[in-house]
C-alpha positions as CSV (number, residue, x, y, z in Angstrom):
1,M,27.6,-93.3,-27.4
2,R,26.0,-90.4,-25.6
3,S,23.0,-90.0,-24.0
4,R,16.3,-94.4,-13.9
5,T,15.1,-96.7,-9.8
6,P,18.0,-98.3,-7.9
7,V,18.1,-102.1,-7.5
8,A,19.5,-103.4,-4.2
9,L,22.4,-105.8,-4.6
10,T,21.9,-107.3,-1.2
11,A,18.3,-108.6,-1.0
12,A,16.2,-109.7,1.9
13,A,17.0,-112.9,3.8
14,A,15.1,-115.5,1.8
15,V,16.2,-114.4,-1.7
16,T,18.4,-116.7,-3.8
17,A,20.5,-115.5,-6.8
18,A,21.4,-117.6,-9.9
19,L,24.2,-116.0,-11.9
20,T,25.3,-116.6,-15.5
21,V,28.6,-114.8,-15.9
22,G,30.7,-113.9,-18.9
23,S,30.1,-111.9,-22.1
24,A,29.4,-115.1,-24.1
25,G,27.5,-116.9,-21.3
26,A,28.6,-119.5,-18.8
27,A,27.2,-122.1,-16.4
28,A,24.9,-120.8,-13.7
29,V,26.0,-120.5,-10.1
30,T,23.3,-120.5,-7.4
31,A,23.8,-119.1,-3.8
32,P,21.8,-117.2,-1.2
33,R,22.3,-113.5,-1.8
34,T,22.5,-112.7,1.9
35,Q,25.5,-115.1,2.3
36,F,27.9,-113.6,-0.2
37,P,28.5,-110.2,-1.8
38,L,27.7,-110.1,-5.5
39,P,31.3,-110.6,-6.9
40,R,31.6,-113.9,-4.9
41,L,28.7,-115.2,-7.0
42,M,30.4,-114.4,-10.3
43,R,32.5,-116.9,-12.2
44,D,34.8,-114.2,-13.4
45,T,35.5,-110.7,-12.0
46,G,38.5,-109.9,-14.2
47,G,41.2,-111.0,-11.8
48,G,41.7,-107.6,-10.1
49,T,40.8,-106.1,-6.8
50,Q,38.3,-103.4,-8.1
51,L,35.0,-104.2,-9.7
52,L,32.0,-102.2,-10.9
53,T,28.7,-104.1,-11.1
54,V,25.9,-102.4,-13.0
55,T,22.6,-104.1,-12.8
56,A,19.1,-103.5,-14.2
57,P,15.9,-105.3,-13.2
58,T,15.3,-106.7,-16.7
59,L,16.8,-106.6,-20.1
60,A,14.1,-104.0,-21.1
61,S,15.1,-101.7,-18.2
62,T,16.7,-98.3,-18.8
63,T,17.7,-97.7,-15.2
64,G,19.5,-99.7,-12.5
65,T,22.3,-99.5,-10.0
66,L,26.1,-99.2,-10.2
67,V,28.1,-100.6,-7.2
68,Q,31.8,-100.2,-6.5
69,W,33.5,-103.2,-4.9
70,E,37.0,-103.7,-3.5
71,K,38.7,-107.0,-2.8
72,S,41.1,-107.5,0.2
73,G,42.4,-111.0,0.4
74,A,39.4,-113.2,-0.5
75,T,36.9,-110.7,0.7
76,W,34.8,-108.3,-1.5
77,K,33.4,-105.2,0.2
78,E,30.9,-102.7,-1.2
79,V,32.4,-99.2,-1.1
80,G,29.9,-97.1,-3.0
81,S,26.7,-97.2,-5.1
82,T,24.7,-94.9,-7.3
83,P,21.7,-95.0,-9.7
84,A,22.6,-95.7,-13.3
85,R,21.1,-95.4,-16.7
86,F,21.3,-97.7,-19.7
87,G,20.4,-97.6,-23.4
88,A,16.9,-96.3,-24.4
89,K,16.1,-99.9,-25.8
90,G,17.5,-101.6,-22.7
91,L,20.2,-104.2,-22.5
92,V,21.3,-107.0,-24.8
93,E,23.9,-109.8,-24.7
94,G,27.2,-108.2,-25.8
95,A,28.1,-110.9,-28.4
96,A,24.7,-110.4,-30.1
97,R,24.6,-106.6,-30.0
98,K,24.3,-104.5,-33.2
99,Q,25.3,-100.9,-33.7
100,N,22.8,-98.1,-33.6
101,T,20.3,-100.1,-31.6
102,S,20.4,-98.0,-28.4
103,T,21.1,-101.1,-26.3
104,T,23.7,-101.5,-23.6
105,P,25.8,-104.6,-24.0
106,T,25.9,-107.1,-21.1
107,G,29.2,-108.8,-20.1
108,L,32.4,-108.3,-18.2
109,F,34.7,-105.6,-19.6
110,G,38.0,-103.9,-18.9
111,L,38.3,-100.1,-18.4
112,P,41.4,-99.1,-20.5
113,F,41.4,-95.3,-20.1
114,A,39.4,-92.2,-19.2
115,F,38.8,-88.9,-21.0
116,G,36.9,-85.7,-20.5
117,N,36.0,-82.2,-21.5
118,A,36.8,-81.2,-17.9
119,A,40.1,-81.7,-16.0
120,A,40.5,-85.1,-14.4
121,P,39.1,-85.2,-10.8
122,A,41.6,-85.0,-8.0
123,G,43.2,-88.3,-7.3
124,T,42.7,-89.8,-10.8
125,T,45.4,-92.3,-11.7
126,L,43.7,-94.0,-14.6
127,A,45.2,-92.9,-17.9
128,Y,43.2,-89.7,-18.8
129,R,42.9,-88.0,-22.1
130,P,41.7,-84.3,-22.3
131,V,39.2,-83.7,-25.0
132,T,40.1,-81.0,-27.5
133,S,38.4,-79.6,-30.6
134,T,40.0,-82.3,-32.7
135,S,39.1,-85.3,-30.5
136,W,36.7,-87.8,-32.1
137,W,35.4,-91.3,-31.5
138,C,35.3,-93.0,-34.9
139,E,32.1,-95.1,-35.3
140,D,32.3,-95.5,-39.1
141,V,32.2,-99.3,-39.9
142,A,34.1,-98.6,-43.1
143,S,37.0,-97.0,-41.3
144,A,40.3,-98.6,-40.3
145,S,39.9,-96.6,-37.1
146,Y,36.5,-98.0,-36.2
147,N,35.8,-97.8,-32.4
148,R,38.9,-95.8,-31.7
149,W,39.8,-92.3,-30.3
150,V,41.2,-90.3,-33.2
151,S,42.6,-86.8,-33.4
152,P,42.1,-85.4,-35.9
153,L,39.3,-87.3,-37.7
154,P,40.9,-89.6,-40.4
155,K,39.9,-89.2,-44.0
156,D,38.3,-92.7,-44.1
157,C,36.1,-91.9,-41.1
158,R,32.9,-90.0,-41.8
159,A,32.0,-87.3,-39.3
160,S,28.3,-88.2,-39.8
161,E,29.1,-91.7,-38.4
162,S,31.2,-90.5,-35.5
163,E,31.2,-88.4,-32.4
164,Q,33.1,-85.2,-31.9
165,L,33.7,-85.5,-28.1
166,A,33.7,-81.8,-27.5
167,D,30.1,-81.6,-28.6
168,Y,29.0,-83.3,-25.4
169,P,30.4,-81.2,-22.6
170,T,27.9,-82.5,-20.0
171,Q,27.9,-86.3,-20.8
172,Y,31.6,-86.3,-21.6
173,A,32.7,-84.0,-18.8
174,H,34.2,-87.2,-17.5
175,A,34.0,-90.6,-19.0
176,V,35.7,-94.0,-18.9
177,V,36.0,-96.2,-22.0
178,I,34.3,-99.6,-21.6
179,D,36.3,-102.3,-23.4
180,F,33.3,-103.5,-25.4
181,N,34.3,-104.4,-29.0
182,Y,37.5,-102.4,-28.4
183,A,40.5,-104.7,-28.3
184,K,39.5,-106.6,-31.5
185,P,36.6,-104.6,-33.0
186,V,33.9,-106.5,-34.9
187,K,32.5,-104.1,-37.5
188,G,28.8,-103.4,-36.9
189,R,28.7,-104.7,-33.3
190,G,29.0,-101.3,-31.8
191,A,31.4,-98.4,-31.0
192,G,31.8,-95.8,-28.3
193,I,30.5,-97.6,-25.3
194,F,31.4,-95.6,-22.2
195,L,30.7,-95.0,-18.5
196,H,29.9,-91.3,-18.5
197,V,27.9,-88.5,-16.8
198,N,24.1,-88.5,-17.1
199,G,22.4,-86.5,-19.9
200,S,18.7,-85.8,-20.0
201,G,17.6,-89.4,-20.1
202,A,18.5,-92.9,-21.2
203,T,21.7,-93.3,-23.3
204,A,22.4,-94.6,-26.8
205,G,24.0,-97.7,-25.3
206,C,26.4,-96.4,-22.7
207,V,26.1,-96.6,-18.9
208,S,25.7,-93.2,-17.3
209,V,25.6,-91.9,-13.7
210,P,25.3,-88.6,-11.9
211,A,28.2,-86.2,-12.2
212,A,29.3,-86.5,-8.5
213,A,29.2,-90.3,-8.7
214,M,31.3,-90.2,-11.9
215,N,33.9,-88.0,-10.2
216,R,34.0,-90.4,-7.3
217,V,34.4,-93.5,-9.4
218,L,37.0,-92.0,-11.6
219,A,39.1,-90.9,-8.6
220,W,38.7,-94.4,-7.1
221,L,39.7,-96.5,-10.1
222,K,43.4,-97.6,-9.9
223,P,45.2,-99.2,-12.9
224,G,47.1,-101.5,-10.5
225,A,43.8,-102.9,-9.2
226,K,42.9,-104.1,-12.8
227,P,39.4,-102.7,-12.6
228,H,36.6,-104.2,-14.6
229,I,32.9,-103.5,-15.1
230,A,30.2,-106.2,-15.2
231,I,26.9,-105.2,-16.8
232,G,23.8,-107.4,-16.4
233,T,20.3,-107.9,-14.9
234,T,18.7,-108.9,-11.7
235,G,14.9,-109.1,-11.4
236,G,12.2,-109.2,-8.9
237,T,11.8,-112.1,-6.4
238,T,13.6,-114.5,-8.7
239,A,16.7,-112.4,-8.3
240,L,18.0,-113.8,-11.6
241,L,21.2,-112.1,-12.7
242,H,22.6,-112.5,-16.3
243,Y,26.0,-111.4,-17.5
């Protein structure tokens, strides 16, 4: 789904963070934010050694921050960050999301493969699919190919309900598929949720970042590190984070 003020992930000394982690919700964990890096406060980081956290101040926000984390032994270290954009209608719990609502789903998701209208950035090792004139993302709830890359467009997938990826050379210059409603699609929950390059404003439900940051992230992601992305909120002096 194609397409604004950074939020610090390490707050001032007195701030406390309460986290609820998992796409369907989980018990809260409370700890001083200055004591631990954000992944240490999460109940589930996906089991790998690379993690992207994408946080917004509130569920109504359309902007926030993406942070790259690497794990060595038991230690998580921040290795990069960038401003990020969300859906024009903010964020919503992933399990409750509905298609065509311009909301970004919260939760913890895998990153199965990347694609793009441009060549893969140097150093990319994540599976990368070049976009061609026949590349589509099927978003037709009536199709057997719902929420899938297809080439060419199947007869049961309406073009009016799908995205021809070549039509978005800026946003989809480089993109990574977010495994929201992908492994076992629920019709009507949503399709085509990606991490991609910024367009002119908020997205239709994806997460977007500046082009240079997208290149950096894509070259950094390593399949062997089992990378995941966690999307949620952290707000004000309460520093409440929901996944």
